[in-house]
C-alpha positions in Angstrom: 70.7 96.9 -153.5 67.2 96.8 -155.6 68.9 94.4 -157.8 69.7 91.8 -154.8 66.2 92.4 -153.0 64.6 91.5 -156.7 66.4 88.3 -156.9 66.0 87.7 -153.3 62.3 87.7 -153.9 62.2 85.8 -157.1 64.0 82.9 -155.4 61.7 83.2 -152.6 58.4 82.4 -154.8 60.3 80.1 -157.0 61.1 78.0 -153.8 57.6 78.6 -152.7 56.5 76.5 -155.7 58.9 74.2 -155.9 58.9 72.7 -152.5 56.2 71.3 -150.4 55.3 73.5 -147.8 56.8 71.4 -145.0 60.3 72.1 -147.3 59.9 76.0 -147.7 62.2 78.5 -146.5 61.8 80.4 -142.8 58.9 82.8 -142.4 61.7 85.2 -141.4 63.5 85.2 -144.4 59.9 85.6 -146.3 59.4 88.3 -144.0 62.8 89.9 -144.5 62.6 89.9 -147.6 59.3 91.4 -148.9 60.6 94.4 -146.5 63.8 94.9 -148.0 62.4 95.1 -151.5 59.4 98.0 -150.5 62.3 99.5 -148.9 64.7 99.0 -152.4 61.7 100.7 -154.2 61.1 103.9 -151.9 64.5 104.3 -152.9 65.2 103.9 -156.2 63.3 106.9 -156.8 65.2 109.3 -154.1 68.0 111.0 -154.8 71.9 109.6 -154.9 72.9 111.6 -151.0 69.9 110.0 -149.2 69.9 106.2 -150.7 73.2 105.9 -149.6 72.8 107.0 -145.9 69.6 104.6 -146.1 71.4 101.9 -146.7 74.2 102.6 -144.6 71.9 102.8 -141.4 70.3 99.5 -142.5 73.9 97.9 -142.5 75.3 99.2 -139.1 71.3 98.8 -137.1 71.4 95.0 -138.3 75.2 94.6 -137.4 74.4 96.2 -133.9 71.5 94.1 -132.7 73.2 90.9 -133.6 75.2 89.1 -131.6 78.5 87.3 -132.3 76.7 84.2 -133.4 74.5 86.0 -136.0 77.3 88.8 -137.4 78.8 85.2 -138.3 75.5 83.5 -139.9 74.1 86.9 -141.7 75.2 87.3 -145.5 77.7 89.9 -145.7 78.0 92.2 -148.8 81.7 93.2 -149.7 82.5 96.0 -151.6 80.8 95.1 -155.3 77.7 94.1 -154.3 77.8 90.3 -153.8 75.8 87.9 -152.1 76.4 84.5 -150.4 73.7 82.1 -150.9 69.9 82.2 -149.7 70.6 78.4 -148.4 73.5 79.7 -145.6 71.0 83.1 -145.4 68.3 80.5 -144.2 70.7 78.6 -142.4 71.6 81.9 -139.9 68.1 82.8 -139.2 67.5 79.6 -138.6 70.0 79.1 -135.8 69.0 82.9 -135.2 65.5 82.1 -133.8 66.5 78.9 -132.4 68.7 80.3 -129.9 65.9 83.2 -129.4 63.7 80.3 -128.7 65.4 78.7 -126.2 66.2 81.8 -124.5 62.8 82.8 -124.2 61.0 79.9 -123.1 64.7 79.4 -120.4 65.5 76.3 -121.1 68.8 75.3 -120.4 69.7 72.8 -123.7 71.8 69.4 -123.5 74.6 68.3 -125.5 73.4 65.5 -127.8 74.9 62.0 -128.7 75.6 63.8 -132.2 77.6 66.8 -132.8 74.7 69.2 -134.4 71.8 67.7 -131.9 70.5 69.2 -129.2 68.3 67.4 -126.2 65.0 69.9 -125.1 62.3 70.1 -123.9 59.7 68.2 -125.9 56.3 70.9 -126.4 54.1 67.8 -126.8 54.8 65.8 -123.0 56.7 68.1 -121.1 54.2 70.7 -119.5 53.9 69.4 -115.7 56.4 66.8 -116.1 60.0 66.9 -113.9 63.2 68.6 -115.5 64.7 64.4 -116.0 61.5 63.9 -118.4 61.1 67.1 -119.7 63.9 67.1 -121.9 63.4 64.1 -124.4 63.1 65.6 -128.0 66.4 65.7 -130.0 66.9 68.8 -132.3 68.8 69.0 -135.3 70.3 72.6 -135.2 71.0 72.4 -139.0 67.9 71.4 -140.3 65.5 72.1 -137.3 64.0 68.8 -137.3 63.2 67.4 -133.6 61.6 63.7 -132.4 60.9 63.1 -129.3 62.2 59.6 -127.3 59.3 59.5 -124.9 56.4 60.4 -127.1 57.6 60.2 -130.5 56.2 63.4 -131.7 58.4 64.9 -134.4 58.2 67.1 -137.5 59.8 70.7 -138.3 61.4 73.6 -136.3 57.8 75.3 -137.4 56.2 72.3 -136.0 58.4 72.6 -132.8 57.1 76.2 -132.0 53.3 76.3 -132.7 53.1 73.3 -130.2 55.3 75.4 -127.6 53.2 78.4 -128.4 49.7 75.9 -127.7 50.8 74.2 -124.2 53.3 76.6 -122.0 56.0 74.3 -120.7 57.5 77.2 -118.6 55.8 75.5 -115.5 58.5 73.0 -115.3 60.9 76.0 -114.3 60.5 78.1 -110.6 59.7 81.1 -110.9 62.7 81.9 -108.7 65.3 80.9 -111.1 66.4 82.7 -114.5 66.3 79.4 -116.6 66.7 75.9 -116.0 70.2 74.9 -114.5 72.6 72.9 -116.7 73.0 69.1 -116.6 73.8 67.1 -113.3 78.1 67.4 -113.4 79.8 65.2 -111.2 83.1 66.6 -109.4 86.3 65.3 -111.2 88.1 64.5 -107.4 85.5 62.0 -107.0 85.6 60.5 -110.2 89.7 60.1 -109.7 89.1 58.6 -106.6 86.7 56.2 -107.8 89.6 54.9 -110.4 91.8 55.4 -107.9 90.1 52.8 -105.5 90.1 49.8 -108.3 93.8 50.3 -108.1 94.4 49.6 -104.5 92.1 46.7 -104.4 94.0 43.9 -104.7 91.8 41.4 -104.8 89.3 42.9 -107.8 91.6 44.2 -109.8 93.8 40.9 -110.1 90.3 39.3 -110.6 89.9 42.2 -114.0 93.7 42.0 -115.2 95.1 38.3 -113.7 95.9 36.0 -116.3 94.7 32.9 -113.9 92.5 30.3 -114.3 89.3 32.8 -114.0 90.9 35.9 -114.3 89.6 38.8 -117.3 93.3 39.2 -118.2 91.9 43.1 -119.3 94.8 45.2 -118.9 94.7 48.1 -116.8 95.6 50.8 -119.5 92.2 49.9 -121.4 90.4 50.2 -117.5 91.8 53.5 -117.4 90.6 54.4 -120.5 87.2 53.4 -119.9 87.2 54.9 -116.7 86.1 52.1 -114.8 86.3 52.8 -110.7 85.1 51.0 -107.6 82.9 52.0 -105.3 81.7 50.7 -101.7 77.9 50.5 -101.8 76.0 49.8 -98.7 73.4 46.5 -100.0 70.3 48.1 -97.4 70.6 51.5 -98.8 67.1 52.0 -101.0 69.4 54.4 -103.1 72.7 56.0 -103.7 71.9 59.4 -101.6 75.2 61.4 -103.3 78.9 60.1 -105.0 80.9 60.8 -102.5 79.0 57.8 -100.7 80.3 55.2 -102.9 84.3 56.3 -102.4 83.9 56.8 -98.7 81.6 53.5 -98.1 80.1 52.5 -95.0 80.9 49.5 -92.1 77.9 47.1 -94.2 78.9 48.0 -97.5 79.5 45.6 -100.8 82.2 46.5 -103.3 80.8 47.0 -106.4 82.3 48.3 -110.2 81.4 51.8 -111.1 80.8 52.0 -115.3 80.9 55.6 -116.7 78.6 56.4 -119.2 80.1 59.6 -121.2 78.4 62.0 -123.7 79.6 65.5 -125.4 80.3 68.1 -122.5 79.1 70.8 -124.9 78.7 71.8 -128.7 79.4 75.2 -130.4 75.5 75.9 -130.8 75.2 75.7 -127.0 78.9 77.6 -126.6 77.5 80.6 -128.6 73.8 80.5 -127.4 74.9 80.6 -123.4 78.0 82.4 -122.2 80.8 81.2 -120.4 80.3 83.6 -117.8 76.8 83.5 -117.4 76.7 79.2 -116.4 79.7 79.4 -114.3 77.7 80.3 -111.5 75.3 78.5 -111.8 77.7 74.8 -112.5 76.3 72.2 -109.5 78.9 71.2 -107.4 79.0 67.8 -106.5 78.6 66.9 -102.7 81.3 66.5 -100.5 84.3 67.5 -102.8 85.4 70.4 -104.8 85.8 71.3 -108.6 89.1 71.8 -109.9 91.0 73.0 -113.0 91.7 71.4 -116.0 95.5 71.3 -115.1 95.3 70.0 -112.2 92.7 67.3 -113.1 95.8 65.5 -115.2 98.8 66.0 -113.1 96.6 64.8 -109.7 95.1 61.2 -111.9 98.9 60.7 -113.4 100.1 61.4 -109.5 97.1 59.2 -108.3 98.2 56.1 -110.3 101.8 56.5 -109.9 101.0 56.2 -106.4 99.0 53.7 -105.6 99.9 51.0 -108.2 103.5 49.8 -107.6 104.9 47.7 -109.8 108.1 48.7 -112.4 108.5 52.0 -113.2 107.9 51.9 -116.9 104.5 50.5 -116.1 103.7 53.1 -114.0 104.5 55.8 -116.6 102.6 53.8 -119.1 99.4 54.3 -116.7 100.1 57.7 -116.0 100.1 58.3 -120.1 96.8 56.4 -120.5 95.2 58.4 -117.8 96.7 62.0 -119.3 94.6 60.5 -122.8 91.6 59.8 -120.4 91.9 63.5 -119.1 92.6 64.9 -121.9 89.5 63.2 -123.5 86.6 64.3 -120.3 87.4 67.8 -121.9 85.6 66.8 -125.2 83.3 64.6 -123.3 81.7 64.7 -119.6 80.5 62.0 -117.7 76.7 62.1 -117.7 75.8 59.1 -115.7 77.3 56.2 -113.3 76.0 52.4 -113.3 76.7 50.7 -110.1 76.9 47.4 -109.8 77.6 45.2 -106.9 81.3 42.5 -107.7 79.5 39.3 -106.2 75.9 39.4 -107.3 74.1 41.0 -110.2 71.2 41.5 -108.3 72.2 45.1 -106.6 72.5 47.7 -109.6 72.1 51.5 -109.5 72.2 54.4 -111.2 73.7 57.7 -110.1 71.9 60.3 -110.8 68.4 58.4 -111.7 67.0 61.6 -112.7 69.7 62.7 -115.5 68.2 63.9 -118.8 71.0 63.4 -121.0 71.5 60.3 -122.7 75.5 58.6 -122.5 76.8 55.7 -123.6 79.8 53.2 -121.8 82.7 54.0 -124.0 81.4 56.8 -126.3 84.5 58.6 -125.3 85.6 56.0 -127.0 85.1 56.4 -130.4 86.7 59.1 -132.1 85.5 61.9 -134.7 87.5 59.8 -137.4 85.9 56.2 -136.3 84.1 54.3 -138.8 83.6 51.1 -137.6 82.1 49.6 -133.7 81.5 47.2 -131.6 78.1 47.3 -129.4 78.3 44.4 -127.1 75.4 43.3 -124.0 78.0 44.2 -121.4 79.9 46.7 -120.0 83.1 44.0 -119.6 82.3 43.0 -123.2 82.8 46.1 -124.1 86.6 46.6 -123.3 87.8 43.0 -124.0 86.3 43.7 -127.0 88.5 46.8 -127.6 91.6 45.7 -125.8 91.7 42.6 -128.4 90.4 44.0 -131.4 91.1 48.4 -131.1 88.0 49.1 -132.5 86.2 51.1 -130.2 83.5 49.5 -128.5 80.1 50.0 -126.2 77.2 48.8 -124.2 73.9 48.8 -124.8 72.4 51.0 -121.8 69.1 49.5 -120.9 69.8 46.4 -120.6 72.2 43.2 -122.6 68.9 43.2 -125.2 67.5 47.0 -125.5 68.8 49.4 -127.8 66.6 52.6 -127.4 66.7 55.3 -129.8 69.0 58.0 -128.2 72.0 55.0 -128.3 70.5 54.4 -132.5 70.9 58.2 -132.7 74.7 57.9 -131.9 75.3 54.9 -133.7 73.9 56.4 -136.8 77.5 58.4 -138.6 79.4 54.5 -138.1 79.4 52.7 -141.3 80.2 49.1 -139.6 78.6 47.9 -136.6 79.6 44.7 -135.1 76.6 43.1 -132.9 78.0 41.3 -130.4 76.4 40.3 -128.0 75.5 37.2 -125.8 75.5 33.9 -127.6 72.9 31.9 -127.0 69.0 31.9 -127.9 67.7 34.9 -126.3 70.8 37.1 -127.2 70.6 36.0 -131.3 67.1 37.0 -131.6 68.0 40.2 -130.1 71.1 40.5 -132.4 68.6 40.2 -135.4 66.2 42.8 -133.9 69.1 45.2 -133.2 70.7 44.8 -137.0 67.7 45.6 -138.4 67.0 48.7 -136.7 70.3 49.9 -137.1 70.2 48.7 -141.0 71.2 45.1 -141.8 73.7 46.4 -144.8 75.8 48.0 -142.2 75.7 45.6 -139.0 77.7 41.6 -138.4 76.8 39.5 -136.2 79.4 38.3 -134.0 78.9 34.5 -132.9 81.3 34.2 -129.5 80.8 30.3 -129.4 81.3 30.2 -133.6 79.5 26.6 -133.9 81.1 25.3 -130.2 77.8 24.9 -127.8 80.3 24.5 -125.2 82.1 27.6 -126.4 82.5 30.9 -124.6 79.1 32.8 -124.1 80.7 36.5 -124.0 83.7 38.5 -125.0 84.7 38.2 -121.8 84.6 35.4 -121.5 86.1 34.0 -124.6 88.7 36.5 -123.3 89.5 35.0 -119.7 89.4 31.4 -121.7 92.5 32.9 -124.0 90.5 32.8 -127.5 91.6 35.1 -130.5 88.9 37.5 -130.2 90.4 38.9 -133.4 89.6 35.5 -135.4 85.9 35.7 -133.7 85.5 39.0 -135.1 86.4 37.8 -138.8 84.0 35.3 -138.6 80.8 37.8 -137.8 78.0 37.2 -140.9 75.8 39.8 -141.4 71.8 39.0 -141.2 70.3 37.3 -144.2 67.0 38.1 -145.5 64.1 37.1 -143.8 62.2 36.0 -146.8 64.5 33.5 -148.7 66.6 31.0 -147.3 68.3 27.8 -148.6 69.1 24.6 -146.9 72.6 26.0 -146.4 71.2 29.1 -143.9 69.4 26.9 -142.1 72.1 23.5 -142.0 73.5 25.2 -138.4 70.6 26.3 -136.6 68.8 22.7 -137.6 72.4 20.9 -136.3 72.1 23.2 -132.5 68.9 22.6 -131.9 68.9 19.1 -132.2 72.1 18.8 -130.4 71.1 21.3 -127.7 67.9 20.7 -126.8 68.0 22.8 -123.5 69.6 25.7 -125.2 66.9 26.8 -127.5 64.1 26.6 -125.2 62.7 30.2 -124.3 63.2 32.4 -121.1 62.1 30.2 -117.9 59.9 31.8 -115.0 61.2 31.1 -112.0 58.5 31.4 -110.0 57.0 28.2 -111.3 59.3 26.1 -112.1 57.3 23.4 -112.6 55.4 25.2 -115.5 58.9 25.0 -117.4 58.8 21.6 -117.6 55.5 21.5 -120.2 56.1 24.9 -121.4 59.2 24.7 -122.1 59.7 28.4 -121.1 58.4 32.0 -123.5 59.3 31.2 -126.7 59.7 34.1 -129.5 57.1 34.3 -132.8 54.5 32.6 -131.2 50.7 33.5 -129.8 49.5 32.0 -126.8 45.6 32.1 -126.3 45.1 32.5 -122.0 41.3 31.3 -121.0 39.5 30.8 -118.1 36.3 31.4 -115.9 35.4 35.0 -114.7 37.3 35.3 -111.6 39.5 33.0 -111.3 42.6 35.1 -111.4 43.6 35.2 -115.1 44.9 38.8 -114.5 46.7 38.5 -111.7 48.6 34.7 -112.9 50.0 36.6 -116.5 51.0 40.0 -114.5 53.2 38.1 -112.5 54.6 35.6 -115.3 54.8 38.4 -117.5 56.8 40.1 -114.7 58.9 37.4 -114.3 59.7 37.3 -117.4 60.3 41.0 -117.6 62.8 40.1 -114.6 65.1 38.1 -116.8 65.4 40.9 -119.6 62.5 40.3 -121.4 61.0 43.4 -122.2 57.2 43.7 -121.6 54.5 45.5 -123.3 50.5 45.5 -121.2 47.8 46.1 -122.9 45.0 46.5 -120.0 41.5 47.0 -122.1 39.8 45.8 -118.7 41.4 47.7 -115.7 43.3 50.4 -115.7 47.1 50.7 -115.6 47.3 52.3 -112.2 45.0 49.8 -111.0 47.3 47.2 -113.1 50.4 48.4 -111.8 50.0 48.8 -108.3 49.2 45.0 -108.2 52.4 44.5 -109.9 55.0 46.6 -107.9 53.0 44.4 -104.9 54.1 41.1 -106.8 57.4 42.6 -107.9 58.3 43.7 -104.1 56.5 40.3 -102.6 54.2 42.0 -100.1 51.2 44.2 -100.0 52.9 47.8 -100.9 49.7 49.8 -99.4 49.8 48.4 -96.0 53.3 49.7 -96.1 53.3 53.2 -97.5 56.8 54.6 -96.6 57.6 52.1 -99.1 55.9 52.8 -102.3 58.9 55.5 -103.5 61.7 52.7 -102.5 59.9 50.0 -104.9 59.0 52.4 -107.4 62.3 53.3 -108.3 63.2 49.6 -108.6 60.3 48.8 -110.9 61.3 51.6 -113.2 64.7 50.3 -114.0 62.3 47.2 -115.8 61.5 46.6 -119.1 58.1 47.2 -118.7 55.5 49.3 -120.9 51.8 49.9 -120.9 49.3 50.8 -123.4 47.8 53.4 -122.7 44.1 52.1 -124.0 40.7 50.9 -122.7 37.9 49.6 -123.7 36.9 49.1 -126.9 39.5 49.9 -129.6 40.3 49.0 -133.1 43.0 46.2 -133.9 44.9 48.7 -136.5 45.3 51.2 -133.9 47.0 48.7 -131.3 48.5 46.9 -134.1 50.3 50.0 -135.2 50.9 51.1 -131.5 52.9 47.5 -130.9 54.9 48.2 -134.2 56.3 51.0 -133.1 57.3 49.5 -129.1 58.5 47.0 -130.7 60.5 49.1 -133.2 61.5 52.0 -130.3 61.9 49.8 -126.7 62.9 46.2 -128.6 59.3 44.6 -127.0 59.4 40.7 -127.4 56.6 40.1 -124.7 53.1 41.5 -125.7 49.8 41.0 -123.6 46.4 41.9 -124.6 44.2 41.5 -121.7 41.7 41.4 -122.6 40.5 40.1 -126.3 36.5 41.2 -125.4 36.5 44.1 -124.3 39.7 44.9 -127.2 36.7 44.1 -129.5 33.3 45.4 -127.4 30.9 46.8 -129.4 32.5 46.8 -132.7 30.4 44.3 -134.6 26.8 42.8 -133.8 25.7 39.4 -134.2 27.9 37.0 -136.2 29.6 39.4 -137.2 31.8 39.5 -134.2 33.2 36.0 -134.8 34.5 37.6 -138.1 35.9 40.6 -136.5 37.3 38.7 -133.9 39.1 35.8 -136.3 40.3 38.3 -138.0 42.3 40.2 -134.8 43.5 37.2 -133.8 45.0 36.4 -137.3 46.7 39.9 -137.2 47.8 39.1 -134.1 49.3 35.8 -135.7 50.9 37.6 -138.6 52.2 40.4 -135.7 54.1 38.2 -134.0 55.7 35.9 -136.8 56.9 38.7 -138.7 58.2 40.7 -135.9 58.9 37.6 -133.6 57.6 38.4 -130.4 55.4 36.4 -128.4 51.5 37.6 -127.9 49.7 36.4 -124.9 45.8 37.1 -125.8 43.9 37.0 -122.8 40.0 35.4 -123.7 36.9 34.6 -121.9 35.1 31.1 -121.9 31.8 30.3 -123.8 28.7 31.6 -121.1 27.1 28.2 -121.3 29.9 26.1 -120.9 29.9 24.7 -117.9 33.0 24.9 -115.6 33.6 21.5 -115.0 33.5 20.5 -118.8 36.3 22.8 -120.1 38.3 21.8 -122.9 40.2 23.6 -126.3 37.0 24.4 -127.4 35.1 26.4 -124.7 37.2 29.5 -126.0 35.0 32.5 -126.6 34.5 32.6 -130.5 35.3 30.0 -133.6 37.5 27.0 -134.0 40.3 29.9 -135.9 41.0 31.1 -132.1 42.3 28.2 -130.6 43.9 26.9 -134.0 46.1 30.2 -135.2 47.2 29.9 -131.3 50.2 27.9 -130.9 50.1 27.4 -127.5 46.3 27.4 -125.5 46.2 27.3 -121.9 43.4 27.4 -119.4 43.0 28.4 -115.8 40.7 26.7 -113.0 39.6 26.9 -110.2 40.2 23.1 -108.0 37.7 22.6 -105.6 34.7 24.5 -104.4 34.2 28.4 -105.0 35.8 29.2 -102.1 39.3 27.7 -102.8 42.8 29.2 -103.1 43.6 25.9 -105.3 43.9 26.9 -109.2 45.2 24.6 -112.3 46.8 25.6 -114.9 46.2 23.5 -117.8 48.3 23.3 -121.0 45.7 22.0 -123.9 48.1 22.8 -126.1 51.9 23.1 -127.6 53.2 23.2 -130.9 56.6 23.4 -129.9 57.3 19.9 -128.5 53.5 18.9 -127.8 53.9 18.6 -124.6 50.5 18.7 -122.4 50.1 19.1 -118.6 48.5 20.4 -115.2 50.1 22.7 -113.0 48.7 23.3 -109.7 49.0 26.5 -107.3 48.0 28.1 -104.6 47.0 32.2 -104.3 49.4 34.2 -101.3 47.1 36.6 -99.4 50.4 38.1 -98.3 52.8 38.7 -102.0 49.3 38.9 -103.7 50.3 36.6 -106.2 50.6 33.1 -106.8 52.9 30.0 -105.6 53.3 26.4 -107.0 52.5 23.3 -105.4 52.5 20.0 -105.3 49.2 18.2 -106.7 46.5 17.9 -104.0 45.6 15.1 -102.8 42.5 13.5 -102.8 40.0 12.1 -100.4 36.6 10.3 -101.7 33.2 11.5 -99.9 32.0 7.8 -99.7 28.2 7.6 -98.2 27.6 4.9 -95.8 24.4 3.2 -95.4 23.8 2.1 -92.3 21.4 -0.7 -92.2 20.0 -2.8 -89.3 20.6 -5.7 -90.8 22.3 -8.1 -93.6 23.1 -6.2 -96.9 21.6 -8.6 -100.0 24.3 -8.2 -103.2 22.1 -5.7 -105.0 22.4 -2.9 -102.5 26.1 -4.2 -102.2 26.7 -3.2 -105.6 24.8 -0.1 -105.6 27.1 1.1 -102.5 30.2 0.6 -104.2 29.0 2.3 -107.5 28.2 5.0 -105.2 31.3 5.3 -103.4 33.2 4.9 -106.5 31.5 7.6 -108.2 31.4 9.9 -105.8 33.0 13.6 -106.4 36.6 14.3 -105.2 37.2 17.5 -103.5 41.3 18.5 -102.8 42.7 19.0 -99.7 44.5 22.0 -100.1 48.1 21.9 -99.3 
């Protein structure tokens, strides 16, 4: 005993010297080593009988106060007093510490998308938040490291405990409850009914599985493996009250495809931390349905398919076998969320439940533990088509066709090769490059569905419907080339594509202002736009409306409002999104808030003077974490205020503009900077040189746009004047008018003009000189618009 304690203490001292503080052994290991050393020294001077009795008492007490998880992890001594490595003892103490702390804080951790990962409450940002927002930290049970996908706080297990003790987050749990309830769980009967609805609906099932023109040619077997179902949703409803409402429908219900997102049901850590008996009475029951046993689930789903799909007996048995395989995978995986998309329109899209905290992916259960390759697609049907034809597991992006959140990144870490198969258009190509860099260019291959053919299919599902060979398309995938070294061979195809398809290389176009597209040619990544105009002319209103327009097209947007508080800005944008003033209808706030929350819109938490380096660091993180493609800085003067005086303020502003210019190029994002005009510049004589600052501001910019009033001070008409366009040189004006009902601008034709002719009334005949003077004054009279 003395020898083992001395060796343990010596090893502890060497570890403390060799490793930095964040890699040192757990404090409980150090304390136990010191206590054991002191006790062994006392035993060395005692009698042999007393020493043996004391040692036996220590071992029995340690074993009696430990639970099965601890007994499996603690270091045991055999008859020859051999001891395992101290790192294994540290792992056991670390796991026990995590278990004890989660119980102490009354948490109910969820299984992460990695086998050794838990989703727990974030000690930094969860206090005061609801349950759906509190569980945002991913904790590694092996190393103890954690990272929050919300506030991005990260560190060791010791840091997690320190932050949690500093800010108590138990206030998110009602006092009447001993611990947080387990995650939301769907009733198997309801999920089976949704899958059965798809098989019964002849029109939609034929559109998915048929081989005629316009049909997708998906195999029923693959649809069953992915668990795709069919529900019925009231288009006028603001939300789905419960999953049972999808199966029952109503008189005005429209058919909707239901795509389940799956995740690990549990892991060994949760099973050992929370006893099954303790959790059995806390499992949620789905409204309108009852839970069934696993044996009955497999039998029921097989019978449903056999009864509803009336084809040949061999085909029925094949579907029944696939259903059984799906049910077996459901023992290890569970459905955490349903994505509901209307069959006839893409505008209707909802999620059940909305407030689910456990992350999941569509098709996550398809990729088994032995899978080394995976395909990442934009849409669910593309994933099904890719898996059916190639045999490689495929998952779809969870947040829009161009966003890869951190949760999904962590789930893809274990794969050696990732095929990034997004929509083959300009926006999809840029997103594929960005996602590949996030996941690692050394293991990512980009798949081009069109394979250089401008008229080729845009996605995997369309390619399958047209009869293309998806295996051949996959074999032509290419890695991302180094962005700093290029030859013409790397540019040849891009040049050819740009020359032959000028319309396809345009940026994301505006739906609210079609005339703007003819001049500006859409929002393009890698560019810097300067928007300026007189004070009070509506610059923030215009750019908020346009950013919202692009955001609805899938462009992830980051708003940096240094002049207007975020709450006021979000209120205005939500009214523009609803196309009505929501302040006059408070009952609709919750409905439009849920709609607005689904947009990829984010806000910088800055206001007033802020160092450009701080803003740049946050922008870089937002691009990495949220795949942001459009950044708005409103405005430059407020951000740079009081940071320099005299002529130095111009140098500071030039440095900030140069930094934004470089950031837009390196990160391939579009940055819109709102800047003021010079105060000494008359409104009627505004041009490209009227922007506040030196000439570098407009020289660095790719686009310069000035918003001007048109007409008198009370006129609601504005003119958007494009004074610089580096893309193709097109310049021009777009006229817009403010609508008080929607709190937004709408495009109008160019206003008609009328001339204020000065009439000279005389009693006699005008001389030639007087006639020429009257005509000159009439020609030079001021012009006023006639509002349309």
